[in-house]
C-alpha positions, 0 to 999 in steps of 0.5 A: 383240419378246420375246427374250433372249441365250443364253450359249454356253460356246464363245463365252462371250457372250450370243446373242439368243433368244426368250422361248419358248426359256427353260428352267429353269437358264438364266442371264438378264441383265436391265437397268433397265426390262426385264420379267422373262421367268421366275421368276429367282433373283437371283445378281448385281446392279449395286447395291453392296449386292446389291439390286434394285428391281422394280415389281409392277404387272403382278401386283398393280397396285401401282406402289411399288417392292419390294426384292429381295436377292442370294442369300447367298453371292453378294452378297459377290462383288467381280468381275462374276458369271460363269455359268461359275463357278457350281457350286452346287446349288439345291433349291426347292419345286415350282411353285405359285401363291403369289406371297407365298412361295418357299422353298428352299436353295442348297448351295455348293461348301463344303457350306454351305447358304443359305436361299432366300426370296421376297426372292431371287426375281424374278417373271415380269411384274415390271419392273426399276427403279432397278437398272442390271443383274442376273443370275439363274438361271431357277427356273420357266419358261413355264406353271410361273411363278407369274404364269401359275399365277395366271392361271386364265382367266376365271371362269364364273358362271351367272346366275339368269335362265339357271338359270331359263331352263334349267329352263324349257327342260327343261319345253319338252323334256318338253312336246315329248315329250308332244306327240309321244307324243300324236301317236304314239298318235293316229296309231296309232289312226288307222292301226288304224281306217283300215288298209284304206284306203290313205292318201296318206302311207302308205309300204308295206313292201318286200313291199307290205304296210302298216305295223302301227299300232305301227310307224307310231306309233313312226315318227310319234313320231320324225317329230314330234320332228323337226317340233316341235323348234322348241319347243326354243329353241336359238337363244335361247342364241346370241341371249342371248350376242349381246345380253349382249355388246352390253349390256356394250359400252353399259355400258362406253360410259356416260360417267356411269361414267367417273371423270376423277380417276383416268382410269378407267371401269367394266370388265365382266370377265364377259359372262354375268351382266349381268342379275344386276345387276338382282336383287341383294338383299344387298351385302357391302362392305369399308370401307377403300378401298371406302367410304373413300379409303384415302388416309391423312392424319395427324390426331392423336397422343399422346406420353408420355401427352400428346395433341396435337390438331393443330387447325391440320391439321384446319382445313387438311383442312376447307378442302380439303373445302370446295374439293372441294365447291365444285368439285363444284358447278361440275363435273358428276358424273363430271367432277370436277377432279383432286385426288389421284393415280391408283390405287396405293399411296402413293409420293409427292406429286403437285404440280398446280394444281387447275384443271389438266385430268386428262389434261394433268396425267397426260401430264406426271406424270414431270415434275411428280410428286415423290411419286406418288399422294399429294396435298398433303392427305397430305403438307403436315401442319401441326405442332401448336404444343405438340408443335413447341415440345417438339421444338424444346426437344429439339433445343436439349437435344441441341445443348447436349449434342452433344459429350458421349458420350451426348447422349440421357441429358440429355433428360427422360423426356418429351423422350426419348419424343418423340425416340424416337417420331419416330425410330420413325415414320421408320425403322419401315417399309419405305419406299423412298427414291428420286429422281424423276430415276431411270429409271421409263419402260419400255424395249425388252424385251431380256435375256440367258440362259445355258442350264443344259444348256451348263453341265452339259456342263462341270460335272457336279456342278451340279444343280437339284431340287425338293422339297415344302414345307408351307404357310406361316404367315408370308411373311417376318419378316426381312430378308436383311441379317440373315443375318450371323454372330453375331460381326458382330452383337455387334461394333462398329458398322458401318464407316460410323459413328464411335465416337460414332455419327454419320455417318463423315467428320465430326469433330464435331457441326457437320460432321454437318450436310449442307452443303445441306439437301435439299428432300424435296418436290422431290428425294425420292420415298417408295415405301411399301407401304401408305398408313399408312406414307407418312402417318407418314413425312410426319408425321415430316418435318413435324417435321424428322425426314426419312427421306433414305436406306434400304439393306438394312442401314442407314437415314439420318435427317436431323435439324435439329441432329444432321444425318444420323444413320445407324442400322444396320438389324439386322433387319426383322420385317415386318407380318403379319395374325397379329401385326398389327405390325412391328418393326425392330431397329437399333443406335442411332448416339448410344448404341450400344444395340440398340433395337427399335421396334415399330408395330402395332395397339393391340389387340396392342401394349398387351398387349405392354407391360412389366409395371408394377413395384411400386406404390411405384416412381415409374417404374412408377406413371408408366408405368401413368398414361401407359398409361391416358391413351394408352388413353383417347386411343385410344378417343377416336380410334376414336370419331372414326373414326381408324385407330390405331397404337401406337408402342413401344420396347425396349432390348436388352442385348448378352446379350439380343440375343445369346441372341435372335439365336442362335435367330433365325439358327437359325430363318432357316436352318431348312428345315422350319417356317421360318415358324413358327420365325420367328414364334415368334422375333418373339414372343420379341423383341416383349415388355416394350415401352416405350410411346412414344405412338399416332397417329390417321390419318384415312381420308376417306370417298369422295365420294357414299358416304352418298347411294349407300347411301341410294339402294341402301336405297331400292331394297330392298338390304340392306347389310352391311359386313365390315371388319378395323378395330376396332369403334369405328372401324368404327361411327364410319365407319358413322355417317358413311356413313349405314349407321347412323342416330343415331336407331336402335337398335344391337345390339352383340354381343361374346362371349368363348366359344361358349357365351356367344355362343349365349346371347347370340344367344338373348337378342338374338333374344328382344329383337328379336322382343319389343322395345318402345320402352322397352327398357333396355340389358341385361347378361349374364354377365361373358364376354358384353356386349350392348347395345341402345342408341338414340343418341336416346331414342325417343319414346312412339309406337304406330307400330312402331319401325324395325329395329335394326342389328347390330354384331358383332366378329370373335371373336363372328363366328367363334363365330356361324359355327359349324354349330350357331349359324349359323342363329340368327345368320342369323335375327338378322341378317335381322331387322336393318336393317344388319349391321357385322362388325368385326375380320373375317378374309378367310375370315370375309368369304367365309363370311358371304357364302356363308352368306347365299347358300346359306341365304337363296337370295338374290342377293349382291354383294361389293365390295372393293378389296384382296387380303383381299376376293378370297375374298368377291368370288369367292364372291358371285354378283356380284363388284365390284372397286375399283381402289384403293390396295391393288393390283389383286387385287380387280379381277382377281378381280372380275366388274365393276370400278368406279373408286369406290363411288358408281358402284355406284348407277348400275350396279345401279339403272340398268344392272342394271334395264335388263339384267334387264328386257331379257333377261327379256322377250327370253327370254319372247318366244322361248318365246312365238313358238316355242310359238305356231309349234309350236302351228300345226303341232300343231293341223294334226295333228288333220286329217291323221291325226297323220301329222307332215305340215306345211301350211307350206312347208319354206323358211318353217320354215327361215327362221322363226328364221333370218330372220323372227323373229331380228333384232327381238328382238335390237334390243329386247334391246339397246336397249329401256328400260322406264324412263328412267335419270333416273326409275330414279335418282329412284325407286329402288324400281323396282329391286325388280321384279328382286329379286322376279322379277316379269318372269320367273319360273315363273308368268310362264313358264306364263302366257306359254306359255298365251297362246302356245297361245291365239294359235296357236289363233286364227291356225290356225282363222281361215284354217281357217274362211275356207277351209272347204269349199273346194278350196284346196290345203294350201300355199295354205291354210298360207301365210296361216296363216304370214303371220298368225302372223308379223304376230302375232309382230311386233305382240306384240313391238311391244306389249312394246317400251317404247322405240321406236328407229328401228332396231327400227321399221325392222326390223319394217317391213322384215321385215313387207314381206319376209314379205308379198311372199314369201308366194306360193303355191308350185306343188302338188308333186303337180301337183294 
């Protein structure tokens, strides 16, 4: 039951109330494991540091914990928060659906303003974790909460078959009008010719005179519309919806689409586009998390220009892969034993025996899990012997100099870089350290609320108002712990640290070592926002540099000889897609210096390094040498398909930090353009960096990806990969997943300007159209690079060479998507076998999909697993989401959700083909039977003066669509299989029938209509000739016509049915029997 406690001023206590009674301004008290009922501003927390941990799985599927901070000005409260003493004024932006942004300010009694950001807001639907109790004020309630504003309801997409069907229905309407007009003209002429003869169907006027031919023709037109309205297949729309629901049910029940490893199965989130799965022509796929596992494994690193290959770690991973392949030989596909955790981001390590069943393991996950969603592949990293020896040497040096004032000064430059490198890996992140015994299970939903109206009666000065804010460029760059005074930043270290920088409560080196060394595998859980962060923290832990605690203003690291070091965390400049890096500003406990550790993409970090001093300076030459070597190793890592990150450091003087801090605090307190000011503040800090090293992290390919891509290509599907990774990494993954072949030519398109891109596109088009096997790589201007490089030199042959593949970077793609170049780019891409777009943004992904869909009129499918794929998933005709490590945003925006990329093969080639074939034949059959039945009535008009009379009993007209011809096509539309599943998987070329619309198109529609008209002629004139020149009445003659027509319908459906099932056969036999026994000649209504 969803209820809360209402705070009364008179009673001064919380009273139970329902969720629906929450109003803006009410005070809410929540406890651990309770779900947040509204968007609440955090004013108090039981945590001594004013922190609150929340789980956002209900919003984005991410099970890792997020930190929220008490509003500045309330975190300093010592006593329990009392709602009666709240007199501040809150100003915030109007309700919106942006989950990553919240801006406002709170004005205290003393007139001071404090900024409000997303770190202060608890969103509805999230769950309180690891925090005993919190109190907050409701900012948005009900349908104004961000969660409900993001719930726009199911998206409606109209399938291509439905669009074609609607067009054909319009043709039927036009045909109905033409037949009615023809009958009206015929009836008018008949009345004019035989006006002196009183016909039986003639209805005279009130004065006894007959109708004029024109009036009779008008009445005949309207009557024919009613009689022939069966031609419009209204029941088809209802029948199609029923069939689609049944098809979705059987797709969901397919055990071949169930993934035992993640305990998840395919989800059909859209019920009206199942047939589009059988007509896809272009597939647009993300790389990370879609083609790969998005489970990052630390592989290699380089520190101070020296590369450490970690060969033993690579051999360990190879053994895991061999074990996986052995299990796949024993366990059938779709039933593999669990090797990794379920979906979500890296939070820890799951300990299990490889022979355990997934379900039994999942039932005991609370007991067994020490770091959920990470396998031992990611956690148990084997150190490199050379690097481990240098780390040990660094430890010995620090142990020797432990009693001196600056121990780090006794390290050589290389050892100093190694020490800083591992410290950066450990603290330059947002990893939350928790214990597995902390409560994570859900509890009863109870909460407490104080209504603002009660407080306003007591305190008239309190108010809550909205104010409009512009769009944000940066969600957040700073931790609220940084919102301290300038004096605090430049003052002495935090009270928890002694003068020599070690943990408080210890006099010397030996006392800093923990009495009992913790066991991170069993006692610590790492809640990481991204798999990369978890992999780096585990790598540092493998070298005995362990992250043991993190608070909003300090980070504790356990070292083998130094014990526990506590770094004062001054600022956290979070990662964003524009800067492509994150930084932390800390006060070093050993040197009392202010250091900046930066971690980010090599493409941006390498440009931020300190400029080399004069060439005669030995340090400058050494730095340039390290930079050059590191860049070479980065290129090597990219070629191997590893994800690369650069680690850098900067030491700030007190004057530099004071100058920067002053402007940074002003940016944090700004209410206008705050994101832009914080962005510029981060840019000013992250300059003149000292390069420490770089890391290479492996993102393994998902099982079955190369085979799936090969099958999809055989089915005639064009596959484009749109990724944000660097070009070298993306190319290597493309070769690994068989998107690119080693014996094919690859066109690499890189341009620095729009003019250069235009010239390059022209050159590439000319090359593709006139290339020969002996074409050599071509070069253009300095601002443009293009290469046509077969990996293996082609042999001399007269057969046409296969189509090349295209690789384009993000900058060139931005130019190519301009209006004046998009046609050239599209024509070039259409000639290529594969297209790989690197460094592409989410907007560029959606633009590429939209371009192909609108210009080529092709059926498109987009598949991805992260929030950056949502835009292209929504733009495509069919959107497929993967419930992976990056949350559930892609799944929530998709039409279909699959556990792994490999299930796309069966979804398209088998179920897509079946759904399209069934619905196409069903639509044609509806048009056929309705047209044939209407034809019987139309041919009779030639023998009744076009008077709109019917020779068929009215009950037969009513039951024609309702009973006689409704159920059989529903059964065949749900269960018919033109080709078995194993044949479709063996011969994926059969999928091309749907791409070419061979079963249902304009040509097949008109052939079907002509066939129906011909069969109606046969069914009408055989009884007519049999009863010719007899005294049989009209209904006695019409009943055999109806019987023959119905048996013809059933025979036609039986011929079209590819797979006979007992249900379909029983229905057709039963309907035939009922029809035959019910065709008794009725009494002549005229008594003749």
